[in-house]
VEXVEXZA-24933 format. One record per residue (C-alpha): residue number from 1; x, y, z. Coordinates in steps of 0.001 Angstrom, whole numbers, plus 524288, in hexadecimal, padded with zeros to 5 digits. Example, Ala and Ser with C-alpha at 12.3 -4.5 7.8 and 13.67 -1.06 7.14 Angstrom:
{site 1; {8300C; 7EE6C; 81E78}},
{site 2; {83566; 7FBDC; 81BE4}},
This chain:
{site 1; {B581A; 69F9D; 31B83}},
{site 2; {B627A; 6A381; 3254E}},
{site 3; {B6AF5; 69927; 32B64}},
{site 4; {B69FB; 68EE5; 320C3}},
{site 5; {B7368; 68AB5; 31631}},
{site 6; {B6A28; 68F47; 30B78}},
{site 7; {B688D; 69C6E; 31237}},
{site 8; {B7741; 69DE4; 31326}},
{site 9; {B78F0; 69AF5; 304BF}},
{site 10; {B6E84; 6A501; 30157}},
{site 11; {B7529; 6AF33; 309E6}},
{site 12; {B8268; 6AC4F; 303B3}},
{site 13; {B7CA1; 6AD8F; 2F610}},
{site 14; {B7652; 6BA80; 2F99B}},
{site 15; {B82F0; 6BFD1; 2FF7D}},
{site 16; {B8A93; 6BBF0; 2F352}},
{site 17; {B8054; 6C222; 2EA6D}},
{site 18; {B7FFF; 6CE9C; 2F263}},
{site 19; {B8E74; 6D055; 2F571}},
{site 20; {B9584; 6C870; 2EAF2}},
{site 21; {B9B8F; 6BAF4; 2EA10}},
{site 22; {BA723; 6BE5A; 2F2C8}},
{site 23; {B9EA4; 6C264; 2FE53}},
{site 24; {BA2F8; 6B7A8; 30795}},
{site 25; {BB125; 6B8B3; 3034B}},
{site 26; {BB119; 6C73B; 30675}},
{site 27; {BAB25; 6C5EB; 313E9}},
{site 28; {BB3F9; 6BA59; 31703}},
{site 29; {BBFC8; 6C22E; 312D1}},
{site 30; {BBC2A; 6CD0C; 31C21}},
{site 31; {BBBEB; 6C3AE; 3278B}},
{site 32; {BC8BE; 6BD68; 323C3}},
{site 33; {BCF73; 6CA72; 321E3}},
{site 34; {BCA6F; 6CF92; 32EE0}},
{site 35; {BCF29; 6C422; 33702}},
{site 36; {BDDAB; 6C711; 337C3}},
{site 37; {BDE82; 6CB8C; 345D9}},
{site 38; {BDB84; 6C5EB; 35315}},
{site 39; {BD9C0; 6B81A; 357B5}},
{site 40; {BE33F; 6ADAF; 35348}},
{site 41; {BE811; 6B63D; 3481B}},
{site 42; {BEDCD; 6BFCF; 351D9}},
{site 43; {BF2B5; 6B61E; 35BF1}},
{site 44; {BF991; 6AA01; 3569E}},
{site 45; {BFCFE; 6A538; 36445}},
{site 46; {BEEA2; 6A571; 36817}},
{site 47; {BEB78; 69D70; 35BF4}},
{site 48; {BF600; 6938B; 35F68}},
{site 49; {BF114; 6924C; 36D52}},
{site 50; {BE2FA; 690A2; 368F9}},
{site 51; {BE6D3; 68631; 35F2F}},
{site 52; {BEE85; 67ED8; 3697E}},
{site 53; {BE331; 67FB3; 372EF}},
{site 54; {BD9A7; 67A97; 368CE}},
{site 55; {BE2C2; 66F98; 36518}},
{site 56; {BE4EF; 66B73; 3730D}},
{site 57; {BD669; 669EE; 375F1}},
{site 58; {BD3A3; 6625E; 3699E}},
{site 59; {BC9BB; 65789; 36BB6}},
{site 60; {BD02F; 64ECC; 361BD}},
{site 61; {BD7C7; 64392; 3676C}},
{site 62; {BE61C; 64147; 36507}},
{site 63; {BEA40; 63CEF; 3578E}},
{site 64; {BEA87; 62E37; 35619}},
{site 65; {BF423; 62876; 34C81}},
{site 66; {BF01D; 61BC8; 3461F}},
């Protein structure tokens, strides 16, 4: 049954049986190896600015020392 935990486990078992135990490691490795360009990887200043922006709009209150 698609979309359920049991269905996902069945699909994972079938993929491992069909393509080998390292199936998910192989496809994950492809994604990791491919993501070495663009975005924050290519522009450290953009990453710094985005982090500062996210930190400045944090909804957490100021730290309170007891």
